[in-house]
C-alpha positions in Angstrom: -33.9 27.4 -130.0 -32.4 30.7 -131.3 -30.2 28.7 -133.7 -33.1 26.5 -134.8 -35.2 29.6 -135.7 -32.2 31.2 -137.4 -31.6 28.1 -139.5 -35.3 27.9 -140.4 -35.4 31.6 -141.4 -32.3 31.3 -143.6 -33.8 28.2 -145.3 -37.0 30.1 -146.1 -35.0 33.1 -147.3 -32.9 30.9 -149.6 -36.1 29.3 -151.1 -37.6 32.8 -151.7 -34.3 34.0 -153.3 -34.9 37.7 -152.7 -33.1 40.3 -154.7 -30.5 42.9 -153.5 -33.3 45.1 -152.4 -33.8 42.8 -149.4 -30.4 44.0 -148.0 -32.1 47.2 -146.8 -34.0 45.1 -144.2 -30.8 43.7 -142.6 -29.7 46.9 -140.8 -33.3 47.4 -139.6 -33.4 43.9 -138.1 -30.0 44.4 -136.5 -31.2 47.7 -135.0 -34.2 46.0 -133.6 -32.0 43.3 -132.2 -29.8 45.7 -130.3 -32.9 47.4 -128.9 -34.3 44.1 -127.7 -30.9 43.1 -126.2 -31.0 46.1 -123.9 -34.1 44.6 -122.3 -32.7 41.9 -120.1 -35.8 39.8 -120.2 -35.6 39.4 -124.0 -31.9 39.7 -124.7 -31.8 36.1 -126.0 -34.3 37.0 -128.7 -32.2 40.1 -129.6 -29.1 38.1 -130.0 -30.9 35.7 -132.3 -32.2 38.6 -134.5 -28.7 40.1 -134.8 -27.2 36.7 -135.8 -30.0 36.0 -138.3 -29.7 39.5 -139.9 -26.0 39.2 -140.4 -26.1 35.7 -141.9 -29.1 36.7 -144.1 -27.2 39.7 -145.5 -24.3 37.4 -146.4 -26.7 34.9 -148.0 -28.5 37.6 -150.1 -25.1 38.8 -151.4 -24.2 35.2 -152.4 -27.6 34.7 -154.0 -27.3 38.0 -155.9 -23.8 37.1 -157.1 -24.8 33.6 -158.2 -27.9 34.7 -160.1 -26.3 37.6 -162.1 -27.6 38.7 -165.6 -29.7 36.2 -167.6 -27.3 36.0 -170.6 -23.9 36.9 -172.0 -22.0 37.1 -168.8 -18.3 36.6 -168.6 -17.6 34.1 -165.9 -14.1 33.2 -164.7 -12.8 31.3 -161.7 -10.9 28.2 -160.6 -12.6 24.8 -161.3 -12.8 23.2 -157.9 -15.1 20.3 -158.8 -16.6 18.6 -161.9 -19.2 15.9 -162.3 -18.9 12.9 -164.6 -20.4 13.8 -168.0 -24.0 12.6 -168.3 -25.6 10.8 -171.3 -25.8 14.2 -173.1 -22.1 14.7 -172.7 -22.5 17.8 -170.5 -20.9 18.2 -167.1 -21.6 20.3 -164.0 -18.6 22.4 -163.1 -18.1 24.1 -159.7 -16.2 27.3 -160.0 -14.7 29.4 -157.2 -15.2 32.9 -158.4 -14.8 36.3 -156.8 -18.4 36.2 -155.6 -18.2 32.7 -154.2 -19.1 29.3 -155.7 -20.9 29.1 -159.1 -22.4 26.1 -160.9 -22.0 25.9 -164.7 -23.2 23.4 -167.2 -20.4 22.9 -169.8 -20.0 20.7 -172.9 -16.3 19.9 -171.9 -14.5 19.3 -168.6 -11.3 21.3 -168.1 -8.7 20.1 -165.6 -9.8 20.5 -162.0 -7.7 23.3 -160.5 -7.4 25.3 -163.7 -8.5 28.9 -164.0 -11.0 29.1 -166.8 -13.0 31.8 -168.5 -16.3 31.4 -170.4 -19.3 33.3 -171.6 -22.4 32.0 -169.7 -26.1 32.6 -169.5 -28.3 31.9 -166.5 -30.7 29.0 -166.6 -32.8 28.9 -163.4 -30.3 28.6 -160.5 -27.4 27.4 -162.7 -25.3 28.9 -165.5 -24.7 27.3 -168.8 -22.1 27.8 -171.5 -22.4 26.7 -175.1 -18.6 26.7 -175.8 -15.7 24.8 -174.3 -14.3 26.7 -171.3 -11.0 28.6 -172.1 -8.2 27.5 -169.8 -6.4 30.7 -168.7 -4.0 29.0 -166.3 -3.1 25.3 -165.8 -3.6 23.6 -162.4 -0.7 24.2 -160.0 1.4 21.4 -158.3 -1.1 20.9 -155.5 -4.0 20.3 -157.9 -1.9 18.0 -160.1 -1.0 16.0 -157.0 -4.7 15.7 -156.2 -5.5 14.4 -159.7 -2.6 11.9 -159.4 -4.0 10.6 -156.1 -7.5 10.1 -157.5 -6.1 8.4 -160.7 -3.9 6.1 -158.6 -6.8 5.0 -156.4 -8.9 4.3 -159.5 -6.2 2.3 -161.2 -5.4 0.2 -158.0 -9.2 -0.4 -157.4 -9.9 -1.5 -161.0 -6.9 -3.8 -160.8 -8.8 -5.8 -158.2 -10.9 -7.2 -161.1 -14.2 -7.2 -159.1 -17.4 -5.0 -159.3 -16.3 -3.6 -156.0 -13.3 -2.1 -157.7 -15.7 0.0 -159.8 -17.6 1.2 -156.7 -14.6 2.0 -154.4 -13.4 5.2 -156.2 -17.0 6.6 -155.9 -17.3 5.5 -152.3 -14.0 7.1 -151.3 -13.6 10.2 -153.5 -16.8 10.5 -155.5 -15.3 9.2 -158.8 -18.4 7.4 -160.3 -17.1 7.1 -163.9 -16.2 3.3 -163.5 -19.7 2.4 -162.4 -22.0 1.0 -165.1 -25.7 1.8 -165.5 -26.8 -1.6 -164.0 -24.8 -1.0 -160.8 -26.3 2.6 -160.5 -29.8 1.3 -161.0 -29.5 -1.5 -158.5 -28.1 0.9 -155.8 -31.1 3.2 -156.5 -33.7 0.5 -156.2 -32.6 -0.5 -152.7 -31.8 3.0 -151.5 -28.0 2.5 -151.4 -27.3 5.5 -153.7 -25.6 7.3 -150.9 -22.9 4.7 -151.2 -22.4 5.1 -154.9 -20.6 8.4 -154.3 -18.9 9.9 -151.3 -21.5 11.0 -148.7 -21.7 12.3 -145.2 -21.2 8.8 -143.9 -17.8 8.4 -145.5 -16.6 11.9 -144.6 -17.8 11.3 -141.0 -15.9 8.0 -140.8 -12.6 9.6 -142.0 -12.9 12.7 -139.8 -14.0 10.7 -136.7 -11.3 8.2 -137.3 -8.6 10.9 -137.4 -10.0 12.5 -134.2 -10.2 9.2 -132.4 -6.6 8.4 -133.5 -5.6 11.7 -132.0 -7.5 10.7 -128.8 -5.6 7.5 -128.7 -2.4 9.6 -128.6 -3.8 11.3 -125.5 -4.9 14.5 -127.2 -7.4 16.7 -125.5 -11.0 17.4 -126.6 -10.1 20.6 -128.5 -7.1 18.9 -130.3 -9.3 15.9 -131.2 -11.9 18.2 -132.7 -9.3 20.3 -134.6 -7.7 17.1 -136.1 -11.1 15.8 -137.1 -12.1 19.1 -138.7 -8.8 19.6 -140.6 -8.9 16.1 -141.8 -12.4 16.7 -143.1 -11.4 19.8 -144.9 -8.4 18.0 -146.6 -10.7 15.2 -147.5 -13.2 17.5 -149.2 -10.3 19.1 -151.2 -9.6 15.6 -152.6 -13.2 14.9 -153.3 -14.1 18.2 -154.8 -16.0 21.3 -153.7 -19.4 20.4 -155.2 -22.4 21.3 -153.2 -22.9 17.6 -152.3 -19.4 17.4 -150.9 -19.8 20.6 -148.9 -23.0 19.3 -147.5 -21.3 16.0 -146.5 -18.5 17.9 -144.9 -20.9 20.1 -142.9 -22.7 17.1 -141.5 -19.4 15.4 -140.7 -18.1 18.4 -138.8 -21.3 18.5 -136.8 -21.0 14.8 -135.8 -17.3 15.3 -135.0 -18.1 18.3 -132.7 -20.6 16.3 -130.8 -18.8 13.0 -130.5 -15.1 14.1 -130.3 -15.7 16.8 -127.7 -17.1 14.3 -125.2 -19.9 16.4 -123.8 -20.7 20.0 -122.9 -22.2 20.8 -126.2 -25.9 20.6 -127.3 -26.4 18.4 -130.5 -29.4 20.5 -131.5 -27.3 23.7 -131.4 -24.6 22.0 -133.5 -27.1 20.8 -136.2 -28.9 24.1 -136.4 -25.6 26.1 -136.6 -24.3 23.8 -139.3 -27.5 24.2 -141.3 -27.4 28.0 -140.9 -23.8 28.3 -142.0 -24.2 25.9 -145.0 -27.2 27.8 -146.2 -25.4 31.1 -145.8 -22.4 30.1 -147.9 -24.1 27.7 -150.3 -27.8 28.8 -150.6 -28.4 26.4 -153.5 -28.5 23.6 -150.9 -32.0 24.9 -149.8 -33.5 23.2 -152.9 -31.3 20.1 -152.7 -33.2 16.9 -151.7 -29.8 15.4 -150.6 -29.4 18.3 -148.1 -32.8 17.5 -146.6 -32.0 13.9 -146.3 -28.6 14.6 -144.7 -30.2 16.9 -142.1 -32.9 14.3 -141.3 -30.4 11.4 -141.1 -27.8 13.3 -139.1 -30.5 14.5 -136.6 -32.0 11.1 -136.0 -28.6 9.5 -135.7 -27.6 12.1 -133.0 -30.8 12.0 -131.0 -32.7 8.7 -131.7 -29.9 6.2 -132.2 -28.1 6.7 -128.9 -31.4 6.3 -127.0 -32.3 3.1 -128.8 -28.8 1.7 -128.4 -28.9 2.3 -124.6 -32.3 0.7 -124.3 -31.5 -2.3 -126.5 -28.1 -3.0 -124.9 -29.7 -3.0 -121.5 -32.4 -5.4 -122.5 -30.0 -7.6 -124.5 -26.6 -7.3 -122.7 -25.1 -10.3 -124.6 -25.7 -8.7 -128.0 -22.5 -7.3 -129.7 -22.8 -3.5 -129.7 -21.2 -3.3 -133.1 -23.9 -5.6 -134.6 -26.7 -3.8 -132.9 -25.4 -0.4 -134.1 -25.0 -1.8 -137.7 -28.7 -2.8 -137.6 -30.2 0.2 -135.8 -28.4 3.1 -137.6 -29.5 2.2 -141.2 -33.0 1.2 -139.9 -33.6 4.5 -138.2 -32.1 6.6 -140.9 -34.0 4.8 -143.6 -37.3 5.1 -141.9 -36.8 8.8 -141.0 -36.0 9.6 -144.6 -38.9 7.6 -146.1 -41.4 10.5 -146.3 -38.9 12.5 -148.3 -37.9 9.6 -150.5 -41.4 8.8 -151.5 -41.9 12.4 -152.4 -39.0 12.2 -154.8 -39.9 8.9 -156.3 -43.3 7.4 -155.3 -42.0 3.9 -155.0 -41.0 2.1 -151.8 -38.1 -0.2 -151.7 -39.4 -3.3 -149.9 -35.8 -4.5 -149.2 -34.2 -1.1 -148.7 -33.9 -1.5 -144.9 -32.5 -5.1 -145.2 -30.1 -4.0 -147.9 -28.8 -1.0 -145.8 -28.4 -3.3 -142.8 -26.5 -5.9 -144.7 -24.3 -3.3 -146.5 -23.5 -1.1 -143.5 -20.9 -3.4 -141.9 -18.8 -3.2 -145.1 -18.9 0.6 -145.4 -16.5 1.3 -142.6 -13.7 -1.1 -143.7 -14.2 -0.1 -147.4 -13.9 3.6 -146.6 -10.9 3.2 -144.3 -9.0 0.9 -146.7 -9.8 3.1 -149.6 -8.6 6.2 -147.7 -5.4 4.5 -146.7 -4.8 3.5 -150.3 -5.5 7.1 -151.4 -3.0 8.5 -148.9 -0.3 5.8 -149.6 -0.6 6.3 -153.3 -0.5 10.0 -153.0 2.7 10.0 -151.0 4.3 8.2 -153.9 7.2 6.5 -152.1 8.3 3.2 -153.7 8.0 1.3 -150.4 4.3 2.4 -150.0 3.1 1.4 -153.4 2.4 -2.1 -152.3 0.4 -0.8 -149.3 -1.7 1.3 -151.7 -2.3 -1.7 -153.9 -3.2 -4.1 -151.0 -5.5 -1.7 -149.3 -7.3 -0.9 -152.6 -7.8 -4.7 -153.1 -9.1 -5.0 -149.5 -11.4 -2.0 -149.9 -12.6 -3.4 -153.3 -13.4 -6.7 -151.6 -15.6 -4.9 -149.0 -17.2 -2.8 -151.7 -17.9 -6.0 -153.7 -20.1 -7.1 -150.8 -22.1 -3.8 -151.1 -22.6 -4.3 -154.8 -23.6 -7.9 -154.3 -26.2 -7.0 -151.7 -27.6 -4.3 -154.0 -27.7 -6.7 -157.0 -29.5 -9.5 -155.0 -32.0 -7.3 -153.2 -32.9 -5.3 -156.3 -34.0 -8.6 -158.0 -36.1 -9.9 -155.1 -39.9 -9.7 -155.4 -41.2 -6.5 -153.9 -37.9 -4.6 -154.4 -39.9 -1.7 -155.9 -43.3 -1.2 -154.5 -45.9 1.4 -155.6 -46.7 4.3 -153.3 -49.1 7.2 -153.7 -47.8 10.3 -155.4 -46.9 13.3 -153.2 -48.2 15.1 -151.3 -50.7 12.3 -150.3 -47.9 9.7 -150.4 -45.7 11.8 -148.0 -48.5 12.3 -145.6 -49.4 8.6 -145.6 -45.7 7.7 -145.0 -45.6 10.2 -142.1 -48.7 8.6 -140.6 -47.3 5.1 -140.9 -43.9 6.3 -139.5 -45.6 8.0 -136.5 -47.6 4.9 -135.7 -44.5 2.7 -136.0 -42.6 5.1 -133.7 -45.3 5.1 -131.1 -45.5 1.3 -131.1 -41.7 0.9 -130.8 -41.5 3.4 -127.9 -44.3 1.6 -126.1 -42.5 -1.8 -126.6 -39.2 -0.4 -125.3 -41.1 0.8 -122.2 -42.5 -2.7 -121.8 -46.0 -1.7 -122.7 -47.4 -4.8 -124.5 -50.1 -3.0 -126.3 -47.4 -1.4 -128.4 -47.4 -4.6 -130.4 -50.9 -4.0 -131.9 -49.8 -0.5 -132.8 -46.8 -1.8 -134.7 -49.0 -4.4 -136.4 -51.4 -1.7 -137.4 -48.6 0.4 -138.9 -47.3 -2.5 -140.9 -50.8 -3.4 -142.1 -51.5 0.1 -143.1 -48.3 0.3 -145.1 -49.1 -3.1 -146.8 -52.6 -2.0 -147.6 -51.4 1.2 -149.3 -48.9 -0.8 -151.4 -51.5 -3.4 -152.5 -54.1 -0.7 -153.4 -51.5 1.5 -155.2 -49.6 -1.3 -157.0 -49.9 -1.1 -160.8 -51.9 -3.9 -162.5 -49.7 -6.1 -164.7 -51.0 -6.8 -168.3 -53.1 -9.8 -169.0 -51.4 -12.8 -170.6 -52.8 -12.2 -174.0 -51.3 -8.7 -174.5 -50.0 -7.8 -177.9 -48.1 -4.5 -177.5 -47.0 -2.6 -174.4 -46.3 1.1 -174.2 -44.1 1.0 -171.1 -44.0 3.7 -168.4 -40.4 4.7 -168.4 -40.8 8.3 -167.4 -39.7 11.0 -169.8 -38.6 8.6 -172.5 -40.0 5.9 -174.8 -40.1 2.1 -174.7 -42.5 -0.2 -176.5 -42.6 -4.0 -176.4 -44.1 -6.1 -179.1 -45.1 -9.7 -178.2 -43.5 -12.1 -180.6 -44.9 -15.2 -178.9 -43.1 -18.0 -177.0 -41.7 -15.6 -174.3 -40.0 -13.5 -177.0 -40.4 -9.8 -177.5 -39.2 -6.9 -179.6 -38.2 -3.9 -177.5 -38.4 -0.7 -179.5 -36.3 1.8 -177.5 -35.5 1.3 -173.8 -36.1 4.6 -172.0 -33.4 6.6 -170.1 -32.6 4.2 -167.3 -32.4 0.4 -167.2 -34.8 0.0 -164.2 -38.2 1.0 -165.6 -37.9 -1.0 -168.8 -36.6 -4.0 -166.8 -39.7 -3.8 -164.6 -41.9 -3.6 -167.6 -40.4 -6.7 -169.1 -40.7 -8.5 -165.8 -44.4 -7.8 -165.7 -44.8 -8.8 -169.3 -43.3 -12.3 -168.9 -40.7 -11.7 -171.7 -37.5 -13.6 -171.2 -35.9 -13.3 -174.6 -35.7 -9.9 -176.4 -34.6 -8.4 -179.7 -33.8 -4.7 -179.4 -34.5 -1.8 -181.8 -33.1 1.6 -181.0 -34.9 4.3 -183.1 -32.1 6.8 -182.4 -29.5 7.5 -179.7 -31.1 10.2 -177.6 -30.6 9.3 -174.0 -34.3 9.0 -173.3 -34.6 6.3 -176.0 -31.3 4.4 -175.7 -30.0 5.0 -172.1 -31.9 2.0 -170.7 -30.0 -0.3 -172.9 -26.6 0.8 -171.4 -24.5 -1.8 -169.7 -25.6 -5.3 -168.9 -29.1 -4.0 -168.7 -31.5 -6.9 -168.4 -31.3 -10.3 -166.7 -32.5 -11.8 -170.0 -31.1 -12.7 -173.4 -30.7 -10.1 -176.1 -30.8 -11.7 -179.5 -30.3 -9.0 -182.1 -30.2 -5.2 -182.2 -31.7 -3.0 -184.9 -30.5 0.5 -185.6 -30.9 3.1 -188.3 -28.7 2.4 -191.3 -27.6 6.1 -191.1 -26.1 5.5 -187.6 -24.5 2.1 -188.2 -20.9 3.5 -187.9 -21.4 5.7 -184.8 -19.7 5.2 -181.5 -23.1 4.7 -179.9 -23.7 1.6 -181.9 -20.3 0.3 -181.2 -20.9 0.8 -177.4 -24.3 -1.0 -177.8 -22.6 -4.0 -179.3 -20.1 -4.1 -176.4 -22.9 -3.8 -173.9 -25.2 -6.4 -175.3 -22.8 -8.7 -177.3 -25.6 -9.0 -179.9 -25.4 -8.8 -183.7 -26.5 -5.4 -185.2 -28.8 -5.2 -188.2 -29.1 -1.8 -190.0 -32.6 -0.8 -191.1 -33.9 1.9 -193.5 -37.2 2.8 -195.2 -38.8 -0.1 -197.1 -37.6 -3.0 -195.0 -40.4 -5.5 -194.2 -40.2 -8.3 -191.7 -42.5 -11.1 -190.7 -41.7 -12.7 -187.3 -44.1 -15.4 -186.3 -47.1 -13.7 -187.9 -46.1 -10.2 -186.6 -45.6 -7.9 -189.6 -43.1 -5.1 -189.1 -42.6 -2.4 -191.7 -39.9 0.3 -191.5 -41.3 3.6 -192.8 -38.3 5.9 -192.0 -35.5 6.9 -192.5 -34.4 6.7 -196.1 -30.9 5.4 -196.4 -28.3 8.2 -197.1 -25.9 5.7 -198.8 -25.8 2.5 -200.7 -28.0 -0.1 -199.0 -26.1 -2.8 -197.2 -25.3 -6.0 -198.9 -27.5 -8.9 -198.0 -25.8 -10.9 -195.4 -26.8 -13.1 -192.5 -30.6 -12.8 -192.0 -31.8 -10.5 -189.3 -34.8 -11.2 -187.1 -37.0 -13.5 -189.0 -34.3 -13.9 -191.6 -35.0 -10.6 -193.4 -32.8 -7.9 -191.8 -29.3 -7.7 -193.2 -25.9 -6.9 -192.2 -23.8 -5.8 -189.3 -21.5 -3.0 -188.4 -19.4 -1.7 -191.2 -21.8 -2.8 -194.0 -23.5 0.5 -194.6 -21.9 3.4 -196.4 -22.8 7.1 -196.5 -23.1 9.0 -193.3 -22.6 5.9 -191.3 -18.9 6.1 -191.8 -18.4 9.5 -190.2 -18.9 8.2 -186.6 -21.9 10.5 -186.0 -25.0 9.1 -184.3 -28.3 9.4 -186.0 -30.3 12.6 -185.3 -34.0 12.9 -184.7 -34.7 13.1 -188.4 -32.9 9.7 -188.8 -35.2 8.1 -186.2 -36.6 4.7 -187.1 -40.4 4.7 -187.6 -42.2 1.3 -187.3 -45.6 0.2 -188.4 -46.5 -3.0 -186.5 -49.4 -5.3 -187.4 -50.1 -8.1 -184.9 -53.3 -10.2 -184.9 -55.2 -7.4 -186.8 -54.0 -4.6 -184.5 -52.0 -1.9 -186.2 -49.7 0.3 -184.2 -47.6 3.2 -185.5 -44.4 3.9 -183.5 -42.7 7.1 -184.9 -39.8 7.7 -182.5 -38.8 11.4 -182.5 -39.3 12.4 -186.1 -40.2 16.1 -186.5 -42.5 18.1 -188.6 -40.7 17.8 -192.0 -40.3 14.0 -191.7 -43.9 13.6 -190.6 -45.1 15.6 -193.6 -43.2 13.3 -196.0 -44.6 10.2 -194.2 -48.1 11.5 -194.4 -48.1 11.4 -198.2 -48.1 7.5 -198.1 -49.4 6.7 -194.7 -52.2 4.3 -194.3 -54.7 4.4 -191.4 -53.7 2.8 -188.1 -55.5 1.7 -184.9 -53.1 3.2 -182.4 -50.6 6.0 -182.8 -47.8 6.8 -180.4 -47.3 10.5 -180.3 -44.0 11.5 -182.0 -41.3 13.0 -179.8 -43.4 12.6 -176.6 -46.0 15.1 -177.7 -43.8 17.8 -178.9 -45.2 20.8 -180.9 -42.7 19.9 -183.7 -45.4 18.1 -185.6 -47.3 18.0 -188.9 -51.1 18.0 -188.7 -51.1 16.1 -192.0 -49.3 13.2 -190.3 -52.0 12.9 -187.6 -54.8 13.2 -190.1 -53.3 10.6 -192.4 -52.8 8.1 -189.5 -56.5 8.4 -188.6 -55.7 6.7 -185.3 -58.6 5.5 -183.1 -56.5 5.7 -180.0 -53.6 7.9 -179.1 -50.7 7.2 -176.6 -48.2 9.6 -175.3 -45.0 8.2 -173.7 -44.0 11.0 -171.4 -42.8 11.7 -167.8 -42.0 14.7 -165.7 -40.1 17.2 -167.9 -39.4 20.9 -168.4 -40.2 20.9 -172.1 -44.0 21.1 -171.7 -44.6 17.7 -173.2 -47.2 16.8 -174.2 -48.2 20.2 -175.6 -51.8 21.2 -176.1 -51.2 21.3 -179.8 -50.1 17.7 -180.0 -53.0 16.5 -177.9 -55.4 18.4 -180.2 -53.8 17.0 -183.3 -55.1 13.5 -182.4 -58.6 14.9 -183.0 -61.7 13.6 -181.1 -60.2 10.3 -180.0 -59.1 9.1 -176.6 -55.5 9.9 -175.7 -53.7 7.9 -172.9 -50.5 9.2 -171.2 -48.0 6.9 -169.5 -47.3 9.5 -166.8 -51.0 9.3 -165.8 -52.0 5.8 -166.7 -48.7 3.9 -166.2 -47.9 1.1 -168.7 -50.5 0.7 -171.4 -51.3 -2.7 -172.8 -53.0 -3.3 -176.1 -54.9 -6.5 -176.9 -56.8 -8.1 -179.8 -60.3 -6.9 -180.3 -58.9 -4.3 -180.2 -58.9 -3.2 -176.5 -56.5 -1.8 -174.0 -55.8 -1.7 -170.2 -53.7 0.6 -168.1 -51.5 -0.2 -165.1 -53.1 2.7 -163.0 -56.6 4.1 -163.1 -56.6 7.4 -164.9 -59.1 9.9 -166.1 -58.0 9.6 -169.8 -58.6 5.8 -169.7 -62.3 6.3 -169.0 -63.7 4.5 -166.0 -62.1 3.4 -162.8 -61.0 0.0 -164.0 -58.4 1.4 -166.4 -59.8 -0.7 -169.3 -61.5 0.1 -172.6 -61.9 -0.8 -176.2 -60.2 0.8 -179.2 -63.2 2.0 -181.4 -63.3 0.8 -184.9 -64.8 2.5 -188.0 -63.4 5.6 -189.7 
């Protein structure tokens, strides 16, 4: 109990993030602790106070060192971890500095193990540098050996030629670069993200395996634990010292202490001590959702799983223990983590438990085979190279099963179910979980009335899903403003199951769901510009549907982003610029922006509707410099379908909007430029004279939509996708929203677009 209270206090202290002034309280608390220790009746409390005060003092020093000045700080240290660059090209570096670990966002990734120096400024709990880090000293032989081990594992895994080969490096050493966007999204939908990159499960398998191997050689409890812990530390060195890896190592050491020692140690003490030490050395974990999930999962695996296994194996003695464990462990861990998961993302994976149960049997052999391949490839002896290649192939085969399970389950009906937003959603999930737990406990104790309790829990969960599920658009929809979070994606109905997708959001999942609800099977794709929140959803083999042709700004036609889009979709690319007019099955589309910066492309093969020209390499000017289009080069579309006029302006800013306003004709519906940014021209909004405004926006730190952008629409109704979900526009004109929202007016989420100006 002392350790539990100590861990809780350190967690609260890390969340509060006190300044150096708080250090004056540590000696006071230590003094109180010594006074209490002298009283025999309360000496346990005194010991707890002393331990807490000492750890808190260390934690405050670490927090103070990590925070530092707001700007212009010279930061130097050894790079001990680096994340894969995101869509923006920035990476998160983990540096070992004189004051401990520091997290830095950098535009370039120096070699891991190098000593670097950079000028940084503080951004919340992380530092950021605008310039490439300066390498002061190259990695030594040990760090170079580590890099060779990881490179050899990736090469051997990809040589297997299966999707599992792309997953295995991430599963074993956290190398997620080979994974495409579709794989990442499938794993997310069915809650298998913890297998996309190395997690506590993998580290536990390796450390426990080493300890059990030592036990098979007749080693004692202390030797088994020592071997397991040392293996864990060596494994983390290969993975990298990012906070997630340190968290995984801490949980793995806790499990190793409990299971390898063979008794005589309290699991609750181990968990609490692990949490306390981790929060002392790496206080940033206090705000990490992954850390919360790790603590919950490890706790229930230690306490609940053994109890359930004993009860089930007694009642079903003929059932294989390995099979029962493979079903019980992911089921219990998934259910216990559900209240936290729905707080992160208010969606419930209907097949998450099934996917975890099916994938779990492949995790152990994949991890072991990948680790053996890593070690054999790292030793580098000629006779061991074939072992490294064979075990990498074997591990990739097991990892292929995990990818296949994720792919199939993510496409089943009900793979992503709506759930109330937090905190209500978390409280409802806790209530359902509590009911389910009571019912299962009663059934295990042979109380038959536990069955109605289980049925009630399931019925309550199903009722919440049904009530909270977004309403799909009616069959006669004309335009959809899809809810893709902080991003933009619009779908125009071209008839006959065909649609034009204008931008695709940041991730493939949301736009794919929107297209599923719309009934669109065949799409043409227009990317206004290559910001991640407009083009990221088109990465990889995004949709299980046909992509006919891709439209991009003529000013970006020669960029690497366009070339990657061609590789991803296999579609023909058509460059567009101001003045292009298209008519597709009665849908009139006019390109209002940008003006071409070079000679217009020669007329070639017809684009969509036989009017858009060209392909890659046909436009001159800035297209040839390999630079992607900027916000000012964003495509702006005016779409007229069955009398409904919709203006889709991408991310054009104030200057471009002012130019457009000079020749803009009134429109029925206006999508806010740049998600409701303040970079706007009031003349543009006045010229549009929209009768309905839509803002495609999600959770963000930019303040979108700003009050100024909402006021710019004037006295008209403005719908937001973060509040209303996907917004459907119909002839009439009228609209409907996927969720009830105050801005839609009325509880049914439906309304009419007023006419008359």
